[in-house]
C-alpha positions in Angstrom: 19.6 -2.8 -29.4 17.1 -4.1 -26.9 19.6 -5.7 -24.5 19.2 -3.0 -21.9 15.4 -3.5 -21.9 15.8 -7.2 -21.4 18.3 -6.5 -18.5 15.7 -4.2 -16.9 13.1 -6.9 -16.9 15.7 -9.5 -15.9 14.8 -11.9 -18.7 16.7 -13.6 -21.6 16.6 -12.1 -25.1 14.6 -15.0 -26.4 11.8 -14.5 -23.8 8.3 -15.1 -25.0 5.5 -12.5 -24.6 4.1 -14.4 -21.6 7.6 -14.3 -19.9 7.8 -10.5 -20.6 4.4 -10.0 -19.0 5.2 -12.1 -15.9 8.5 -10.2 -15.4 6.8 -6.9 -15.8 4.0 -7.7 -13.3 6.5 -9.0 -10.7 8.7 -5.9 -10.9 5.8 -3.5 -11.2 4.5 -4.8 -7.8 7.9 -4.2 -6.3 8.1 -0.6 -7.5 4.5 0.2 -6.5 4.3 3.3 -4.2 2.6 1.1 -1.5 5.7 -1.1 -1.4 8.7 0.8 -2.6 9.7 4.0 -0.7 13.0 4.5 -2.5 13.5 8.0 -3.9 14.3 6.6 -7.4 11.2 4.3 -7.5 9.4 6.7 -9.9 12.3 6.7 -12.4 12.8 3.0 -12.2 9.1 2.4 -12.7 9.2 4.6 -15.9 12.2 2.6 -17.2 10.3 -0.6 -16.4 7.2 0.4 -18.3 9.3 1.7 -21.2 11.1 -1.7 -21.4 7.8 -3.6 -21.2 6.0 -1.4 -23.8 8.8 -1.8 -26.4 9.6 -5.5 -25.8 6.0 -6.7 -25.8 5.3 -5.0 -29.1 8.6 -6.2 -30.5 7.8 -9.7 -29.6 4.3 -9.5 -31.1 5.4 -7.5 -34.1 2.4 -5.1 -34.1 2.0 -2.8 -37.2 3.1 0.7 -36.9 0.6 3.5 -36.4 0.1 6.7 -34.5 -1.1 4.7 -31.4 1.1 1.6 -31.6 4.7 0.7 -32.1 6.2 -1.0 -35.2 9.4 -3.0 -35.5 9.7 -3.5 -39.3 11.2 -6.4 -41.1 14.5 -5.9 -42.9 12.6 -5.3 -46.2 10.4 -2.6 -44.6 13.4 -1.0 -42.9 14.9 0.1 -46.2 11.7 2.2 -46.9 12.1 4.2 -43.7 14.1 7.4 -43.8 15.5 6.8 -40.3 14.9 3.7 -38.3 16.6 5.4 -35.3 13.9 8.1 -35.4 11.2 5.4 -35.3 12.9 3.9 -32.2 13.1 7.3 -30.5 9.4 8.0 -31.1 8.5 4.6 -29.7 10.6 5.2 -26.6 9.0 8.7 -26.2 5.5 7.2 -26.4 6.5 4.4 -24.0 7.8 7.0 -21.5 4.6 9.0 -21.8 2.5 5.9 -21.2 4.6 4.8 -18.2 4.4 8.3 -16.6 0.7 8.2 -17.0 0.6 4.8 -15.3 2.7 5.9 -12.4 0.6 9.1 -11.9 -2.5 6.9 -11.9 -0.9 4.6 -9.3 0.1 7.6 -7.2 -3.4 9.1 -7.3 -4.9 5.7 -6.2 -2.3 5.4 -3.4 -3.1 9.0 -2.2 -6.8 8.3 -2.3 -6.2 5.0 -0.3 -4.3 7.0 2.3 -6.8 9.7 2.6 -9.7 7.2 3.0 -8.2 6.1 6.4 -7.9 2.5 5.4 -4.2 2.8 5.0 -3.7 3.9 8.6 -6.1 1.2 9.8 -4.3 -1.5 7.9 -0.9 -0.2 9.1 -2.0 -0.1 12.7 -3.3 -3.6 12.4 0.0 -4.8 11.0 1.9 -3.1 13.9 -0.6 -4.8 16.3 0.1 -8.3 14.9 3.8 -7.7 14.9 3.7 -6.8 18.6 1.5 -9.8 19.4 3.9 -12.1 17.5 6.8 -10.9 19.8 4.7 -11.5 22.9 3.6 -15.0 21.7 7.3 -15.9 20.9 8.4 -14.8 24.4 5.5 -16.6 26.1 6.2 -19.8 24.2 9.8 -19.7 25.3 9.0 -18.8 28.9 6.2 -21.3 29.5 8.3 -24.5 29.6 10.9 -22.7 31.8 8.3 -21.4 34.3 6.6 -24.8 34.5 9.9 -26.5 35.1 10.5 -24.1 38.0 7.0 -24.1 39.5 6.1 -27.8 39.0 9.1 -30.1 38.3 12.1 -30.0 36.1 11.0 -32.8 33.8 8.0 -30.7 32.7 10.5 -28.7 30.6 11.1 -31.7 28.4 7.4 -32.5 28.0 6.8 -28.9 26.9 10.0 -28.6 24.9 8.0 -28.2 21.6 6.6 -24.9 22.9 10.2 -23.7 23.4 11.2 -24.9 20.0 8.3 -23.1 18.3 8.9 -19.9 20.3 12.7 -19.9 19.6 12.1 -20.4 15.8 9.5 -17.5 15.8 11.8 -15.3 17.8 14.7 -16.1 15.5 12.5 -15.1 12.5 11.6 -11.8 14.2 15.3 -11.1 15.0 16.4 -11.8 11.4 13.9 -9.2 10.3 14.5 -6.8 13.2 15.4 -3.9 10.9 12.0 -3.7 9.4 9.8 -5.5 12.0 8.7 -2.3 13.7 9.3 0.0 10.7 6.3 -0.9 8.6 5.6 2.7 7.4 4.5 6.1 8.6 0.9 6.9 9.4 -0.7 9.4 7.0 -2.9 11.0 9.6 -0.2 12.3 11.9 -1.1 14.9 14.6 -0.1 17.7 12.3 -2.4 16.5 9.5 -5.3 15.9 12.0 -4.8 19.5 13.3 -4.9 20.8 9.8 -8.1 18.9 9.2 -9.7 20.3 12.4 -8.5 23.9 11.9 -9.2 24.0 8.1 -11.4 27.0 7.2 -14.7 26.3 5.5 -14.6 26.9 1.8 -16.9 29.7 0.8 -20.0 28.5 -0.9 -19.3 24.8 -0.2 -22.1 22.3 0.3 -23.5 21.5 3.8 -22.2 18.3 5.4 -24.8 15.6 5.2 -23.4 13.8 8.4 -22.9 16.8 10.7 -25.8 19.3 10.5 -24.7 22.9 10.6 -21.2 22.2 9.2 -19.8 22.7 5.7 -18.4 19.9 3.6 -14.8 20.9 3.8 -13.5 17.3 4.1 -13.1 14.3 2.0 -16.5 13.2 0.5 -17.8 9.7 1.2 -18.3 7.7 -1.9 -21.1 5.2 -2.4 -20.9 2.7 -5.2 -24.2 1.7 -6.7 -25.1 -0.7 -9.5 -28.1 -1.7 -11.5 -28.4 -5.0 -13.2 -29.8 -4.6 -16.7 -29.6 -8.1 -18.0 -28.4 -11.6 -16.9 -26.8 -13.9 -19.5 -26.9 -17.5 -18.3 -24.9 -20.1 -20.4 -25.0 -23.8 -19.7 -23.2 -26.7 -21.2 -24.5 -29.8 -19.6 -25.1 -30.3 -15.9 -21.6 -29.4 -14.6 -20.8 -26.3 -16.5 -22.6 -23.0 -16.0 -21.6 -19.4 -16.6 -23.4 -16.2 -15.6 -22.6 -12.8 -17.0 -24.2 -9.7 -15.5 -24.8 -6.6 -17.7 -25.0 -3.7 -15.3 -24.7 0.0 -14.9 -22.2 1.3 -12.3 -22.5 4.6 -10.5 -20.3 6.3 -7.9 -22.0 9.0 -5.8 -20.1 11.4 -3.5 -21.8 12.6 -0.3 -20.6 15.9 1.1 -18.7 15.5 4.3 -16.9 17.8 6.8 -13.5 17.2 8.4 -15.2 16.4 11.7 -17.4 13.7 10.1 -14.5 12.2 8.3 -12.5 11.9 11.5 -15.4 10.5 13.4 -16.0 7.9 10.7 -12.4 7.0 10.7 -12.5 6.5 14.5 -15.7 4.5 14.2 -14.0 2.0 11.8 -11.0 1.8 14.1 -13.3 1.0 17.1 -15.1 -1.7 15.1 -11.9 -3.3 13.9 -10.1 -3.4 17.2 -13.1 -4.5 19.2 -13.5 -7.4 16.8 -9.8 -8.3 17.3 -10.1 -8.1 21.1 -13.1 -10.4 21.1 -11.4 -12.9 18.8 -8.2 -13.0 20.9 -9.2 -12.4 24.5 -13.0 -12.9 25.2 -13.6 -16.3 26.8 -16.3 -17.6 24.5 -16.2 -21.3 23.5 -16.9 -20.7 19.8 -14.7 -18.6 17.4 -17.8 -18.0 15.3 -19.7 -16.5 18.2 -16.6 -14.5 19.2 -16.8 -13.0 15.8 -20.5 -12.3 16.0 -20.3 -10.8 19.5 -17.3 -8.7 18.4 -19.4 -7.2 15.6 -22.3 -6.4 17.9 -19.9 -4.8 20.5 -18.1 -2.8 17.9 -21.4 -1.6 16.5 -22.6 -0.5 20.0 -19.3 1.3 20.8 -19.3 3.1 17.4 -22.9 4.1 17.8 -22.0 5.7 21.2 -19.2 7.6 19.4 -21.6 8.9 16.8 -24.2 10.0 19.4 -21.6 11.8 21.5 -20.2 13.6 18.4 -23.7 14.2 16.9 -22.5 12.6 13.6 -24.5 10.4 11.3 -22.9 7.0 10.6 -21.8 6.6 7.0 -22.9 3.0 6.8 -26.7 3.5 7.4 -27.3 3.3 3.6 -26.5 -0.5 3.9 -29.4 -1.1 6.3 -32.5 -2.1 4.3 -35.3 -4.7 4.5 -33.4 -7.4 2.6 -30.3 -7.1 4.8 -32.3 -7.2 8.1 -34.1 -10.4 6.9 -30.7 -12.0 6.1 -29.3 -11.0 9.5 -32.3 -12.5 11.3 -32.0 -15.7 9.4 -28.3 -16.0 10.2 -28.8 -15.4 13.9 -31.8 -17.8 14.1 -30.0 -20.7 12.3 -26.7 -20.3 14.2 -28.5 -19.9 17.5 -30.5 -23.1 16.8 -27.2 -24.9 16.2 -25.5 -23.6 19.4 -26.2 -23.8 23.1 -25.0 -22.0 26.2 -23.4 -24.2 28.9 -23.6 -23.9 32.7 -20.2 -22.1 32.6 -21.7 -19.4 30.3 -19.8 -20.7 27.3 -21.4 -20.8 23.8 -20.8 -24.2 22.3 -21.7 -25.0 18.7 -23.3 -28.3 17.7 -22.0 -30.9 15.2 -24.0 -29.4 12.3 -22.7 -25.9 12.6 -20.4 -26.1 9.6 -23.2 -27.5 7.5 -25.4 -24.7 8.6 -22.8 -22.1 7.9 -22.3 -23.6 4.4 -26.0 -23.5 3.7 -26.3 -19.9 5.0 -23.5 -18.4 3.0 -24.4 -20.1 -0.3 -28.2 -20.3 -0.2 -29.7 -17.5 1.9 -29.0 -14.9 -0.9 -30.4 -17.3 -3.5 -33.7 -17.5 -1.5 -34.1 -14.0 -0.1 -33.1 -11.9 -3.0 -35.6 -13.3 -5.6 -38.4 -12.9 -3.0 -37.3 -9.3 -2.3 -37.3 -8.6 -6.1 -41.0 -9.3 -6.1 -41.7 -6.2 -4.0 -42.4 -3.3 -6.3 -40.4 -0.1 -6.6 -37.3 -1.7 -5.2 -38.6 -1.1 -1.7 -36.7 -3.9 -0.1 -33.4 -2.3 -1.1 -34.2 1.3 -0.1 -32.4 2.3 3.1 -34.4 2.7 6.3 -32.5 5.9 7.1 -32.8 8.8 4.7 -29.9 9.5 2.4 -29.3 12.6 0.2 -32.1 13.0 -2.3 -29.9 12.2 -5.3 -29.1 8.8 -3.8 -32.6 8.0 -2.7 -33.8 8.7 -6.3 -31.2 6.2 -7.6 -32.5 3.6 -5.2 -36.0 4.2 -6.6 -34.7 3.7 -10.1 -33.5 0.2 -9.2 -29.9 0.8 -8.1 -28.5 -1.3 -5.3 -25.5 -1.3 -3.1 -23.9 -4.5 -4.4 -24.4 -7.5 -6.7 -26.8 -10.1 -5.1 -24.5 -13.1 -5.7 -23.9 -15.9 -3.2 -21.0 -15.3 -0.7 -20.3 -11.8 -2.2 -23.7 -10.5 -0.9 -22.6 -11.6 2.6 -18.9 -10.4 2.6 -19.3 -7.1 0.8 -21.7 -5.4 3.3 -19.7 -6.7 6.2 -16.5 -5.1 4.8 -18.3 -1.9 3.9 -19.7 -1.8 7.5 -16.2 -2.3 9.0 -14.3 0.2 6.8 
């Protein structure tokens, strides 16, 4: 009776609940809209969810109710008027659940595309694929050129470059059908023209980022949270657990089509400037390449906002606490580095220790001190935000959880994207 469901999941009929879950997660990832572009992906996903819903409950033998499935024992089966009717109802419920799941995934995928991050990640993937081809060709050509320019024996000394390049080129060639077919951009010229030429909706709110324009674009969402209680559990010196009880809030800021496109372009400028600095700028330290790339991207994106008269969307991140942390990072890293006579930035022997201490302990020191300032002033943005958001900050809401590592990575990612 359930053989077809086991075949859909690709598992034996004596599979355990854990094996059923693992098979479902693996196949669900393959049929996700971000990955599978096949026209029958929707139907296959529904069948997959139906198989999972029925088999997992069959394996666990949950009791029958209006909201759960029941697979009765032989004794109970005699009391049912029609066991087949029970199975049909279970299948119908499983199908409804799977359709709801797929619709949720589709909505999340569409929101991801409209946010602009999908196009940025896709362009980044295309960029790295092109760079991989260039690197492979350079690795193959380098020993040959050196053998011609210098002497033939140089080819044998540098043969490992040729071997690595050949292997990389072979890998690219074996995946040639999809190497430069990673997907289609969401914001094609026609979509951008539609955004730019879209008529303002009557009675819509004014755009916060572009004075004088209406909010006829995708709103910008700010995620805020407020810690209400901290539960610290300890079992000896080596085991600790912290649980945060917090209130979460997502606030939408009205935004025009123009502001949305400018913000998308700003993120692209920051990202590609950072990549260019990491790959091509001749600075001795990768860490300082990264830092200088961030500063250069910030300057270029600021110029874009000034030219288009559009407020940056990331100004809500800039508060007193973040400025103090940035200053501490720059001072410590600067003290552990030096500039050579060739204008190269060289890091000292304790740079990794300094980086470790910064990323794990700066937040533990700065945040408790900032919490001593009344009325949450150290977390209120320097630049005014919409009144509803400013009121939330005064109530104690913050941009992210002040936890080590996360408090450093999260604002950086939000600033980039």
